[in-house]
C-alpha positions as CSV (number, residue, x, y, z in Angstrom):
1,M,38.0,-13.8,189.0
2,K,37.4,-17.0,186.9
3,S,40.9,-16.8,185.4
4,L,42.4,-16.3,188.9
5,L,40.6,-19.4,190.2
6,L,41.8,-21.3,187.1
7,I,45.4,-20.4,187.9
8,L,45.1,-21.3,191.6
9,S,43.4,-24.6,190.9
10,N,45.6,-25.9,188.0
11,A,49.3,-26.2,188.1
12,R,49.5,-26.0,184.3
13,Y,48.5,-22.3,184.6
14,F,49.9,-21.5,188.1
15,G,53.5,-22.3,186.9
16,P,53.5,-19.6,184.2
17,A,51.7,-17.1,186.4
18,W,54.3,-17.6,189.2
19,V,57.0,-16.7,186.7
20,F,55.3,-13.3,186.3
21,A,55.4,-12.9,190.1
22,S,59.0,-14.1,190.2
23,L,60.2,-11.5,187.9
24,N,58.8,-8.7,189.9
25,I,59.9,-10.2,193.3
26,L,63.5,-10.2,192.2
27,F,63.4,-6.8,190.5
28,G,61.5,-5.3,193.4
29,T,64.0,-6.7,195.9
30,W,66.9,-5.1,193.9
31,A,65.0,-1.8,193.8
32,I,64.6,-1.5,197.6
33,Y,68.4,-1.9,198.0
34,I,69.3,0.8,195.4
35,P,70.0,3.4,198.2
36,T,72.2,0.9,200.0
37,V,74.2,0.0,196.9
38,K,74.7,3.7,196.2
39,E,75.9,4.3,199.7
40,N,78.2,1.2,199.8
41,L,79.9,2.1,196.5
42,G,80.1,5.8,197.3
43,I,78.6,6.9,194.0
44,D,76.5,10.0,193.3
45,K,73.1,10.2,191.7
46,A,74.5,10.9,188.2
47,Q,76.6,7.8,188.4
48,L,73.7,5.7,189.7
49,G,71.6,7.0,186.8
50,I,74.2,5.8,184.3
51,A,74.4,2.4,186.1
52,I,70.7,2.0,185.9
53,F,70.9,2.9,182.2
54,F,72.9,-0.3,181.8
55,L,69.9,-2.2,183.2
56,S,67.8,-0.8,180.4
57,L,70.5,-1.4,177.8
58,G,70.5,-5.1,178.8
59,V,66.8,-5.3,178.3
60,F,67.0,-3.7,174.8
61,T,70.0,-5.8,173.7
62,I,68.1,-9.0,174.2
63,F,64.9,-8.0,172.4
64,P,66.1,-8.4,168.8
65,I,67.3,-12.0,169.3
66,A,64.9,-13.3,172.0
67,S,62.2,-14.6,169.6
68,T,64.9,-16.5,167.6
69,I,66.1,-18.2,170.8
70,I,62.6,-18.9,172.0
71,N,61.5,-20.5,168.7
72,R,64.7,-22.6,168.5
73,I,64.5,-24.2,172.0
74,G,60.8,-24.0,172.6
75,V,58.9,-21.4,174.7
76,G,58.4,-23.6,177.7
77,K,62.1,-24.4,178.0
78,A,63.0,-20.8,177.3
79,T,60.8,-19.6,180.1
80,G,62.5,-22.1,182.5
81,Y,66.0,-21.1,181.4
82,G,65.0,-17.5,181.8
83,V,64.0,-18.1,185.4
84,L,67.3,-19.8,186.0
85,L,69.2,-16.9,184.5
86,I,67.4,-14.2,186.5
87,C,68.1,-16.2,189.7
88,I,71.8,-16.2,188.8
89,T,72.0,-12.5,187.7
90,A,69.8,-11.0,190.4
91,I,72.5,-11.2,193.0
92,L,75.2,-9.5,190.8
93,P,74.2,-5.9,191.4
94,I,73.8,-6.5,195.1
95,V,77.3,-7.9,195.6
96,A,79.1,-5.7,193.1
97,P,82.4,-4.6,194.6
98,N,82.8,-1.5,192.5
99,Y,81.0,0.8,190.1
100,Y,82.1,-1.0,186.9
101,T,81.0,-4.4,188.2
102,L,77.7,-2.8,189.2
103,M,77.1,-1.6,185.6
104,A,78.0,-5.1,184.3
105,G,75.8,-6.8,186.8
106,L,72.8,-4.6,185.9
107,F,73.4,-5.2,182.2
108,F,73.1,-8.9,182.6
109,F,70.2,-8.6,185.1
110,G,68.4,-6.5,182.5
111,A,69.1,-8.8,179.7
112,T,67.8,-11.9,181.6
113,N,64.8,-9.9,182.7
114,G,63.9,-8.9,179.2
115,F,64.3,-12.5,177.9
116,T,62.2,-13.9,180.7
117,D,59.5,-11.2,180.1
118,I,59.2,-12.1,176.4
119,S,59.3,-15.9,177.1
120,M,56.6,-15.9,179.8
121,N,54.2,-13.7,177.8
122,T,54.7,-15.9,174.7
123,L,54.1,-19.0,176.9
124,V,50.8,-17.7,178.2
125,T,49.8,-16.8,174.7
126,E,50.5,-20.3,173.5
127,L,48.7,-21.9,176.4
128,E,45.7,-19.7,175.7
129,K,45.7,-20.8,172.1
130,E,46.2,-24.5,172.9
131,D,43.7,-24.7,175.7
132,K,41.2,-22.1,174.3
133,T,41.1,-20.2,177.6
134,K,42.2,-16.8,178.8
135,F,44.5,-16.0,181.8
136,M,46.9,-13.4,180.4
137,S,45.4,-10.6,182.4
138,A,45.5,-12.6,185.6
139,S,49.1,-13.5,184.9
140,H,50.0,-9.9,184.8
141,G,48.0,-9.6,188.0
142,F,50.6,-12.0,189.5
143,F,53.3,-9.7,188.2
144,S,51.7,-6.8,190.3
145,L,51.4,-9.2,193.2
146,G,55.1,-9.9,193.0
147,G,55.8,-6.2,193.4
148,V,53.6,-6.2,196.5
149,L,55.5,-9.2,197.9
150,A,58.8,-7.5,197.2
151,G,57.5,-4.4,199.1
152,L,56.5,-6.5,202.1
153,G,60.0,-8.0,202.0
154,S,61.4,-4.5,202.7
155,F,60.4,-5.2,206.4
156,L,63.3,-7.7,206.4
157,I,65.9,-5.0,205.7
158,G,66.3,-4.2,209.4
159,P,66.2,-7.7,210.9
160,L,68.5,-9.2,208.3
161,A,70.9,-6.2,207.8
162,N,72.4,-8.2,204.9
163,P,71.3,-7.3,201.3
164,A,73.0,-10.4,199.8
165,L,71.3,-12.7,202.3
166,H,67.9,-11.0,201.6
167,M,68.3,-11.4,197.8
168,G,69.6,-15.0,198.3
169,M,66.4,-15.9,200.2
170,A,64.3,-14.4,197.5
171,I,66.2,-16.3,194.8
172,A,65.9,-19.5,196.8
173,L,62.1,-19.1,197.0
174,I,61.8,-18.2,193.3
175,F,64.0,-21.1,192.2
176,I,62.4,-23.8,194.3
177,V,58.8,-22.9,193.4
178,N,59.6,-22.6,189.7
179,L,61.5,-25.9,189.7
180,F,58.5,-27.6,191.1
181,F,56.2,-26.3,188.4
182,Y,58.6,-26.3,185.4
183,G,57.7,-29.7,184.3
184,R,54.1,-28.6,183.7
185,Y,55.0,-26.3,180.9
186,K,58.6,-27.2,179.7
187,N,57.4,-29.0,176.6
188,I,55.1,-26.2,175.3
189,T,56.3,-24.9,171.9
190,A,54.9,-22.1,169.8
191,A,52.3,-23.2,167.3
192,P,53.6,-23.0,163.7
193,V,52.3,-20.0,161.7
194,E,51.9,-19.6,158.0
195,K,54.6,-16.9,157.3
196,E,53.8,-14.2,154.8
197,P,56.2,-11.9,152.9
198,F,56.8,-8.6,154.8
199,S,54.4,-5.9,153.8
200,L,53.0,-2.7,155.3
201,K,49.6,-4.5,155.5
202,L,51.3,-7.2,157.7
203,F,53.2,-4.6,159.8
204,K,50.2,-2.3,160.4
205,P,48.6,-4.2,163.2
206,L,51.9,-4.5,165.1
207,L,52.7,-0.8,164.5
208,L,49.4,0.2,166.1
209,L,49.9,-2.3,169.0
210,G,53.4,-0.9,169.5
211,L,52.0,2.6,169.7
212,I,49.4,1.5,172.3
213,S,52.1,-0.3,174.2
214,F,54.4,2.7,174.1
215,V,51.8,5.1,175.3
216,S,50.1,2.9,177.9
217,M,53.4,1.8,179.6
218,G,54.8,5.3,179.4
219,S,51.7,6.6,181.1
220,E,51.9,4.0,183.8
221,G,55.5,5.1,184.5
222,A,54.4,8.7,184.6
223,I,51.7,8.1,187.1
224,V,54.0,6.1,189.4
225,D,56.6,8.9,189.3
226,W,54.4,12.0,189.4
227,S,51.2,11.2,191.2
228,G,52.6,12.0,194.7
229,L,54.1,15.3,193.5
230,Y,50.8,16.2,191.8
231,L,48.8,15.6,195.0
232,K,51.4,17.6,197.0
233,E,51.9,20.6,194.7
234,V,48.7,20.9,192.6
235,S,46.0,19.4,194.9
236,I,47.7,20.7,198.0
237,A,46.9,17.5,199.8
238,P,48.0,16.9,203.4
239,E,51.2,14.9,203.7
240,A,49.4,11.7,204.8
241,L,47.7,11.6,201.4
242,W,50.7,12.2,199.1
243,G,51.0,8.4,198.5
244,A,47.3,7.8,198.2
245,G,47.2,8.2,194.4
246,F,50.0,5.7,193.9
247,L,48.4,3.3,196.3
248,G,45.0,3.5,194.7
249,F,46.6,3.1,191.3
250,Q,48.4,-0.1,192.4
251,I,45.4,-1.6,194.1
252,T,43.1,-1.1,191.1
253,M,45.9,-2.2,188.7
254,T,46.1,-5.6,190.5
255,L,42.4,-6.0,190.9
256,G,41.7,-5.1,187.3
257,R,44.1,-7.7,186.0
258,F,42.5,-10.4,188.0
259,L,39.1,-9.5,186.7
260,G,40.1,-8.7,183.1
261,D,40.1,-12.1,181.5
262,G,36.5,-12.7,182.2
263,I,35.4,-9.5,180.6
264,S,37.8,-10.0,177.7
265,S,36.3,-13.4,177.0
266,K,32.9,-11.7,176.5
267,I,33.7,-8.6,174.5
268,G,37.1,-9.4,172.9
269,S,40.6,-7.9,173.3
270,V,40.2,-4.9,171.0
271,K,37.1,-3.7,172.7
272,M,38.7,-4.4,176.0
273,V,41.5,-1.9,175.2
274,S,38.9,0.6,174.1
275,L,37.0,0.2,177.3
276,G,40.3,0.6,179.3
277,A,41.1,3.8,177.4
278,L,37.6,5.2,178.2
279,V,38.1,4.4,181.9
280,V,41.6,6.1,181.9
281,I,40.1,9.2,180.2
282,A,37.5,9.4,182.9
283,G,40.2,9.0,185.6
284,Y,42.3,11.8,184.1
285,A,39.2,14.1,184.0
286,L,39.0,13.6,187.8
287,V,42.7,14.2,188.2
288,L,42.5,17.4,186.3
289,S,39.8,18.7,188.6
290,T,42.8,19.2,191.0
291,Q,40.5,18.4,194.0
292,T,42.4,16.1,196.4
293,Y,39.9,13.3,196.8
294,L,38.7,13.4,193.2
295,A,42.3,13.3,192.0
296,I,43.0,10.2,194.2
297,L,39.9,8.6,192.8
298,G,41.1,9.6,189.3
299,F,44.5,7.9,189.8
300,A,42.7,4.7,191.0
301,L,40.4,4.8,187.9
302,S,43.4,5.2,185.7
303,G,45.0,2.1,187.3
304,L,41.8,0.2,186.5
305,G,41.9,1.2,182.9
306,F,45.6,0.6,182.4
307,S,45.4,-2.8,184.2
308,V,43.8,-4.4,181.2
309,M,45.6,-2.7,178.3
310,V,49.1,-4.3,178.5
311,P,47.8,-7.9,179.0
312,E,45.4,-7.5,176.1
313,I,48.0,-6.0,173.6
314,F,50.4,-8.8,174.5
315,R,47.5,-11.3,173.8
316,I,46.7,-9.6,170.5
317,G,50.3,-9.3,169.5
318,G,50.8,-13.0,170.0
319,N,47.9,-13.7,167.6
320,V,48.7,-11.5,164.6
321,R,48.3,-13.6,161.5
322,G,51.6,-14.3,159.7
323,V,53.8,-13.3,162.6
324,D,55.4,-15.7,165.2
325,S,53.9,-15.1,168.6
326,S,57.3,-14.6,170.1
327,Q,58.1,-11.9,167.5
328,G,54.8,-10.1,168.2
329,V,55.4,-10.2,171.9
330,S,59.1,-9.0,171.5
331,F,58.0,-6.0,169.4
332,I,55.3,-5.0,171.9
333,A,57.6,-5.5,174.9
334,G,60.3,-3.4,173.2
335,T,58.0,-0.4,172.4
336,G,56.4,-0.7,175.8
337,Y,59.7,-0.6,177.7
338,T,60.8,2.3,175.6
339,G,57.7,4.3,176.6
340,F,58.1,3.3,180.2
341,L,61.7,4.5,180.3
342,I,61.5,7.8,178.3
343,A,58.0,9.1,179.1
344,P,58.7,10.1,182.8
345,P,61.7,12.3,182.0
346,I,59.9,13.9,179.0
347,L,57.0,14.7,181.3
348,G,59.4,15.9,183.9
349,F,60.7,18.4,181.3
350,L,57.1,19.5,180.6
351,A,56.4,19.9,184.3
352,D,59.5,22.0,184.7
353,S,58.7,24.1,181.7
354,F,55.0,24.4,182.2
355,S,53.2,22.6,185.0
356,L,52.1,19.2,186.3
357,V,48.6,20.0,185.1
358,A,50.0,20.3,181.5
359,C,51.6,16.8,181.9
360,F,48.3,15.3,182.7
361,L,46.6,17.1,179.8
362,V,49.2,15.5,177.6
363,L,48.5,12.1,179.2
364,T,44.8,12.6,178.5
365,C,45.6,13.2,174.8
366,C,47.7,10.0,174.8
367,A,44.7,8.1,176.2
368,L,42.6,9.6,173.4
369,L,45.3,8.4,171.0
370,I,45.0,4.9,172.3
371,L,41.2,5.0,171.9
372,G,41.6,6.2,168.3
373,A,44.1,3.5,167.5
374,T,41.7,0.8,168.6
375,F,39.2,2.0,166.0
376,T,41.7,2.1,163.2
377,M,43.2,-1.4,164.0
378,N,42.9,-3.9,161.2
379,K,40.7,-6.3,163.0
380,K,40.7,-8.8,160.1
381,R,44.3,-9.7,160.9
382,I,43.8,-10.0,164.7
383,K,42.1,-12.7,166.8
384,S,40.4,-11.2,169.7
C-alpha cells in the first residue's frame, strides 16, 4: 500500500495514475452503451463485431509510430496530448449517425487509446527511474479502479436517458482533473539510452517479455469472458454465483496492483512475475477441481497473480538496456493487446470442440510457460 499512499499524497504521481483511471473510465462508459448503439443503428451482431474490430485496428495502427512521436515531443507532453485526444474521440462512437461513421469513430478512439496507453506507461517508467521509486503496479490499480467507476456510472443510464450527455459528463470530469495535474508531469522526457546495433541478444529480453505479455493478457481476457460460463456449465453453480468468479477476479486484481509495488521493491520485477505465475497456477488448480466455491476462490487467486504481471513486464520493458523505454513499452503493449484480442475466440473454439475444462488446462500450461520464461530471461540486460 506504500505506493498507493505515495500516489494519493503527491500530485507528481497522482497525475499519471489518474491518466490510467481516465482511460478505463472512458472506455468503460463506451462499453456500457454498446447495446444502445447497436439498437439505435439497427445493426446485427456480425456488423457490431466488424465495427469493434476497427477499434482494435486503430490500436494496432498507432503502435509502430507511437514511440517515435513520444520521443520527439517528450513523454509528459505526449501523455497530456493523449488525454486530450481520447476526450475528443470518446464521443464519436456514441453520436455516430450511421454504421460507417461508427467504424470510423471506433478506429480513432482505438488509436488514441493505444497512444495514451503507451505514453502513460512510459511516463511512469521514466518517473520511476528519475525518482528511484516504484508505483507502476499501483498505477495499473488505478486503471482497474477506472473500470469500477465506469461500472458505477451505469446507474446513470436510466436517470439521464442520454448516452451523449453521459459520455460528455465523463469527458468533462476526465479533462478537468487531468488539466489540473498536467503541469506536474508535462516536462518529463525519456532519459537518453546508449543505443546498440540490433542483434538477437538485444531482442531476446523483449521477445520473452512479449511472450509473457501475450499469454498473461490473453489469459486475463479469457477469464473475463469464460469464468461465468464455467461456473454455470462445469461447476453447476446456482445462478446467483455465476458472476462470483469474475467479481473475485476483479477485486483481487485491483487489490494486488495496489500492493504489488512494495513487494516488487523487495524481490525485484523478474521474481515478482515468477511469484505471480505460481499464484496463477495454484488458482487454476482450484478452478480445475470444478467444485463451485473452490473454483470461485481459484478465479480470485488467478486475479491476484495476474495483477502484478502486466505492470512488472511494462516496468521491465521500459528498462531493457539499449532500447528506448517507449519502444520497449510499445512492443509489450502490442503483444499484450494481441493476446487479449485473439485468446478468447481461440479458447472459444477449444471449448466448442472439446470442453471448458480443456480451456483451463491450456491456460494452466500457459501459466507454466510464463514461469519457464522468467527462468530463461537474460537478467544481465534487465534492471529489476
